[in-house]
C-alpha positions in Angstrom: 42.1 -34.4 -92.1 40.2 -37.7 -92.5 39.0 -39.1 -89.2 37.5 -42.6 -88.4 35.4 -42.6 -85.2 35.1 -45.9 -83.3 32.1 -45.7 -80.9 29.1 -47.5 -79.6 26.2 -45.5 -80.9 23.2 -47.8 -80.3 22.0 -45.7 -77.4 21.8 -41.9 -77.2 24.2 -41.5 -74.3 26.5 -38.7 -73.4 29.6 -40.1 -75.2 27.6 -40.9 -78.4 26.0 -37.4 -78.5 29.4 -35.8 -78.1 30.8 -38.0 -80.9 27.9 -37.0 -83.2 28.5 -33.4 -82.3 32.2 -33.5 -83.0 31.5 -35.2 -86.4 29.1 -32.4 -87.2 31.6 -29.7 -86.3 34.5 -31.3 -88.0 32.4 -31.7 -91.2 31.6 -28.0 -91.0 35.3 -27.3 -91.1 35.7 -29.6 -94.2 37.3 -32.5 -92.4 36.1 -36.0 -93.6 34.5 -38.4 -91.1 33.7 -42.1 -91.1 31.9 -43.9 -88.3 32.8 -47.4 -87.2 29.9 -48.4 -85.0 30.4 -51.1 -82.4 26.7 -51.8 -82.4 24.3 -52.7 -85.3 22.4 -49.4 -85.4 22.7 -45.7 -84.5 20.2 -44.1 -82.2 17.9 -41.6 -84.0 19.0 -38.7 -81.7 22.6 -39.1 -83.0 21.7 -39.7 -86.6 19.7 -36.4 -86.6 22.8 -34.5 -85.2 25.3 -35.9 -87.7 25.4 -34.5 -91.2 23.6 -36.6 -93.8 25.8 -39.0 -95.8 28.4 -39.8 -93.2 29.6 -43.4 -94.1 28.9 -45.9 -91.3 30.7 -49.3 -91.0 29.4 -51.9 -88.6 32.5 -53.2 -86.8 31.2 -56.7 -86.1 29.6 -57.1 -89.5 31.3 -54.6 -91.9 30.1 -56.5 -95.0 26.6 -57.2 -93.6 27.5 -60.6 -92.2 28.6 -60.9 -88.6 32.3 -61.9 -88.4 33.3 -63.9 -85.3 36.0 -62.3 -83.2 37.7 -65.6 -82.5 38.9 -66.1 -86.1 42.3 -64.3 -86.3 42.5 -61.4 -88.7 38.9 -61.8 -89.9 37.5 -58.5 -88.5 40.6 -56.7 -89.6 40.1 -58.0 -93.1 36.4 -57.0 -93.0 37.0 -53.5 -91.9 39.8 -53.0 -94.4 37.5 -54.1 -97.2 34.8 -51.7 -95.9 37.3 -48.8 -95.8 38.1 -49.3 -99.4 36.6 -46.6 -101.5 36.6 -44.1 -98.6 39.1 -41.3 -98.3 42.3 -42.8 -96.7 42.0 -42.2 -92.9 44.6 -40.1 -91.2 43.6 -41.1 -87.7 41.3 -43.5 -85.8 39.7 -42.0 -82.7 38.5 -44.7 -80.3 35.7 -43.3 -78.1 36.4 -45.0 -74.8 36.4 -48.3 -76.6 39.1 -50.9 -75.6 40.0 -54.2 -77.3 40.0 -52.5 -80.8 43.1 -54.3 -82.0 41.8 -55.5 -85.3 40.4 -52.0 -86.1 43.7 -50.4 -85.2 45.6 -52.9 -87.4 43.2 -52.2 -90.3 43.9 -48.5 -90.0 47.6 -49.0 -89.6 47.7 -50.9 -92.9 46.3 -47.8 -94.5 48.9 -45.5 -92.9 46.7 -44.1 -90.2 47.5 -43.5 -86.6 45.3 -44.3 -83.6 44.2 -42.2 -80.6 42.3 -43.5 -77.5 39.8 -41.1 -76.1 39.0 -42.1 -72.5 35.6 -41.1 -71.0 35.7 -43.4 -68.0 36.9 -46.8 -69.3 39.9 -46.3 -66.9 37.4 -46.8 -64.0 34.8 -49.2 -65.6 37.3 -51.7 -67.1 40.1 -53.6 -65.5 43.6 -53.4 -67.1 43.6 -56.8 -68.8 46.5 -57.7 -71.2 44.3 -57.2 -74.3 43.1 -53.7 -73.0 46.7 -52.7 -72.2 47.7 -53.9 -75.7 45.0 -51.6 -77.1 46.5 -48.6 -75.2 50.0 -49.6 -76.3 48.9 -49.7 -79.9 47.7 -46.1 -79.8 49.9 -43.2 -80.6 48.3 -41.0 -77.9 45.5 -40.7 -75.3 43.0 -37.9 -74.9 41.5 -37.9 -71.4 38.2 -36.3 -70.5 39.6 -35.1 -67.2 42.9 -34.8 -65.2 41.4 -37.6 -63.0 41.1 -39.9 -66.0 44.7 -39.3 -66.9 45.8 -40.1 -63.3 43.6 -43.2 -63.3 45.4 -44.5 -66.4 48.8 -43.6 -64.9 48.2 -44.9 -61.4 45.8 -47.9 -61.9 46.8 -48.9 -65.4 50.5 -47.9 -65.2 50.2 -46.2 -68.6 53.2 -43.9 -68.5 54.8 -44.2 -72.0 52.0 -42.7 -74.1 51.5 -39.0 -74.9 48.4 -37.8 -72.9 46.4 -34.6 -73.0 43.4 -33.6 -70.9 40.4 -32.3 -72.9 37.3 -31.5 -70.9 33.9 -32.0 -72.5 32.1 -29.0 -73.9 28.6 -27.7 -73.4 26.9 -29.2 -76.4 23.8 -27.0 -76.1 24.3 -23.3 -76.8 24.5 -21.1 -73.7 20.9 -20.0 -73.3 20.2 -16.3 -73.6 17.8 -14.5 -71.4 18.2 -16.8 -68.4 16.6 -14.9 -65.5 18.8 -14.7 -62.4 17.0 -12.8 -59.7 18.7 -10.1 -57.7 20.2 -11.4 -54.3 17.8 -9.2 -52.3 14.8 -11.0 -53.8 12.9 -13.2 -51.3 11.8 -16.7 -52.2 8.1 -17.1 -51.6 8.1 -20.8 -52.6 9.9 -23.9 -51.6 13.6 -24.1 -52.5 14.0 -26.4 -55.4 16.9 -28.9 -55.1 17.7 -31.4 -57.8 19.7 -34.5 -58.7 20.2 -35.5 -62.3 21.4 -38.6 -64.1 20.8 -42.3 -64.3 19.3 -43.8 -61.2 22.2 -46.1 -60.4 24.2 -46.8 -57.2 27.3 -44.9 -58.3 25.4 -41.6 -58.3 24.7 -41.6 -54.6 21.2 -40.2 -54.8 20.1 -41.6 -51.5 22.5 -39.2 -49.9 20.6 -36.3 -51.4 17.3 -37.7 -50.1 18.7 -38.1 -46.6 20.1 -34.6 -46.7 16.6 -33.3 -47.6 15.2 -34.9 -44.5 17.8 -33.1 -42.4 17.1 -29.8 -44.1 13.3 -30.1 -43.6 13.9 -31.1 -39.9 16.1 -28.0 -39.6 13.3 -25.7 -40.8 14.3 -25.2 -44.5 11.3 -25.4 -46.8 12.7 -27.4 -49.7 11.8 -30.1 -52.2 13.9 -32.4 -54.3 13.5 -33.1 -58.0 14.9 -36.3 -59.4 15.7 -35.9 -63.1 16.4 -39.3 -64.7 15.4 -42.9 -64.7 17.0 -46.2 -64.0 17.3 -49.4 -61.9 17.2 -47.7 -58.5 13.9 -45.8 -58.9 11.9 -48.2 -56.7 14.6 -48.2 -54.0 14.7 -44.4 -54.0 10.9 -44.3 -53.8 10.9 -46.6 -50.8 13.5 -44.4 -49.1 11.3 -41.4 -49.7 8.4 -43.2 -48.1 10.4 -44.3 -45.1 11.6 -40.7 -44.5 8.1 -39.3 -45.0 9.1 -37.1 -47.9 6.5 -38.1 -50.5 5.2 -34.6 -50.7 8.7 -33.1 -51.1 10.3 -35.4 -53.7 9.3 -35.4 -57.4 10.4 -38.2 -59.8 10.4 -36.8 -63.3 11.7 -39.9 -65.1 13.7 -39.4 -68.3 14.1 -35.7 -69.1 14.3 -34.8 -72.8 15.1 -31.1 -72.2 17.6 -31.1 -69.4 18.7 -27.4 -69.6 15.2 -26.2 -69.0 14.7 -28.6 -66.1 18.0 -27.5 -64.5 17.1 -23.8 -65.0 14.1 -24.3 -62.6 16.4 -25.5 -59.7 18.0 -23.4 -57.1 20.8 -26.0 -56.5 21.9 -29.2 -58.1 23.3 -31.9 -55.8 25.9 -34.4 -57.1 26.9 -36.7 -54.3 28.5 -39.3 -56.5 30.8 -42.1 -55.3 32.6 -41.9 -58.7 32.4 -39.3 -61.5 34.8 -39.3 -64.4 33.9 -35.7 -65.2 30.4 -34.6 -64.4 28.8 -33.1 -67.5 25.5 -32.4 -65.8 27.3 -29.9 -63.5 28.4 -27.9 -66.6 24.9 -27.9 -67.9 23.5 -26.7 -64.6 26.0 -23.9 -64.2 25.2 -22.8 -67.8 21.6 -22.0 -66.7 22.6 -20.4 -63.4 22.2 -23.4 -61.1 25.1 -23.8 -58.7 26.3 -27.4 -57.9 27.3 -29.0 -54.6 29.0 -32.3 -55.2 31.5 -34.9 -54.0 35.2 -34.1 -54.0 36.1 -37.2 -56.1 37.6 -38.0 -59.5 36.9 -35.3 -62.1 34.0 -33.5 -60.4 36.1 -30.6 -59.0 37.3 -29.9 -62.5 33.7 -28.9 -63.5 33.7 -25.8 -61.2 35.7 -23.0 -59.7 35.7 -24.1 -56.1 33.8 -21.8 -53.8 33.0 -19.4 -56.7 30.6 -21.4 -59.0 29.9 -24.3 -56.6 31.3 -26.5 -53.8 32.8 -30.0 -53.5 32.6 -31.8 -50.1 35.0 -34.4 -48.7 34.1 -38.1 -49.0 34.2 -39.7 -45.6 31.4 -42.3 -45.3 31.4 -46.0 -46.3 29.4 -46.8 -49.4 27.4 -49.5 -47.7 26.1 -47.0 -45.1 24.7 -44.6 -47.7 23.3 -46.6 -50.7 20.0 -48.4 -50.7 20.8 -51.0 -53.4 22.6 -54.3 -52.8 24.3 -54.3 -56.2 27.4 -52.0 -56.0 29.0 -53.3 -59.3 28.8 -49.9 -60.9 30.9 -48.4 -58.2 34.6 -49.0 -59.0 36.9 -50.7 -56.6 39.1 -47.6 -56.7 38.6 -43.9 -57.4 40.9 -40.9 -57.7 41.3 -38.6 -54.7 42.1 -35.1 -56.0 43.3 -33.9 -52.6 46.0 -36.5 -52.2 46.6 -37.3 -55.9 46.3 -41.0 -55.1 43.8 -43.8 -55.6 41.5 -44.8 -52.7 38.4 -46.9 -52.0 35.1 -45.2 -52.8 33.5 -43.2 -50.1 30.5 -40.9 -49.9 29.6 -37.4 -48.6 27.8 -37.5 -45.3 24.1 -36.4 -45.6 24.7 -34.1 -42.6 27.6 -32.3 -44.3 25.6 -32.0 -47.5 22.6 -30.5 -45.7 24.8 -28.0 -43.8 26.3 -26.8 -47.1 23.0 -26.5 -48.8 21.6 -24.5 -45.9 24.7 -22.3 -45.8 24.4 -21.4 -49.6 20.7 -20.8 -49.6 20.8 -18.9 -46.4 23.2 -16.4 -47.9 21.3 -14.7 -50.9 24.3 -12.7 -52.0 26.5 -15.8 -52.1 23.9 -17.8 -54.0 23.3 -15.1 -56.5 27.1 -14.7 -57.0 27.5 -18.4 -57.7 24.7 -18.4 -60.2 26.2 -15.5 -62.2 29.8 -16.8 -61.9 28.7 -20.3 -63.1 27.4 -19.0 -66.5 30.6 -16.9 -67.0 32.8 -19.9 -66.1 31.1 -22.2 -68.6 31.2 -19.6 -71.3 34.9 -19.2 -70.8 36.0 -22.8 -70.2 33.5 -25.1 -71.9 32.4 -23.5 -75.2 31.9 -25.9 -78.1 34.0 -23.9 -80.5 36.9 -24.0 -78.1 36.5 -27.8 -77.7 36.5 -28.4 -81.5 39.6 -26.2 -81.9 41.4 -28.2 -79.2 40.3 -31.6 -80.5 41.5 -30.7 -84.0 44.9 -29.8 -82.6 45.1 -33.0 -80.6 44.2 -35.2 -83.5 46.6 -33.4 -85.8 49.5 -33.6 -83.3 48.9 -37.2 -82.1 47.2 -38.8 -85.0 48.4 -37.4 -88.3 51.8 -38.6 -89.6 
């Protein structure tokens, strides 16, 4: 099978790393891959993951000269020229990229089909005519979560395309030798809580900081580790100062080795207002760190509720919980898995989050059971080999004539 991958690989983000990993694994199985990069370069972290010699076409300048989008047919012509000499593509896989009409047309001309792979564009983008035309031009849609499929159906009114749900895999191998203490062990240190991800409003990290204040006031000796960087760091630091938590909150900045950082935590908190899937929760469970998060969008799909982690109802207005004036990263609508309907974004109350943290950490047997069950759950549901098998079947059934 010959696969063209259309993705934005300028920055080593989660989608790009998964794209590079799938290319690596498909190549090992003797499938042929071509990258059509939306940007003008590929981040080093992704280049190092992909096999050497993978052909790369720059979508906006396939012949080395930028082609304006407003000239009808020009980019289609440029990509068609660039594909000449490559193995004839069987399928174009569009990695959460919309408005790829010229690229789809160029591949159609060569007899290939097209598949849209949604990793959150159903939330981030509005269903404009050109984007709806992109979906309509595809032969099928792969959705990263059930929530993503429902967003496309309910918000975008996409009901006439074949759709499958394919959860993301754990890219890093499941670590051997992870130490999970027996439940009767006593903790002679502070409990280590954590949040992980970009420091942006949609992640709801102020909720975790406010929950920490309530936990400490209630007598729990705990600290919070902030794993990530972003636009809200100064806002979060100010909130920490206001709540007199400077000696209990550690800002780590960008974390290169996330599995190791997560393995040092007792609980990961994920109080997001919106979360397409929640890959960091899978990474945490893989190293024996249970997750307590929001019951919104695809987050519940990352755990076995009550067994490997907990999700909490979202009841509070966004404005009452965030510290940043810019809420543009929080969608106007999110998916409610309890009602199977769309609703406005809401947040978990800090009080409810604090109560749940205290309940789990106050029950050593329950905490230990969650840690063990999480690793087993990830190994059974999110193994990379299983993901590649499934993606190969999806591409062959949807994308190969």
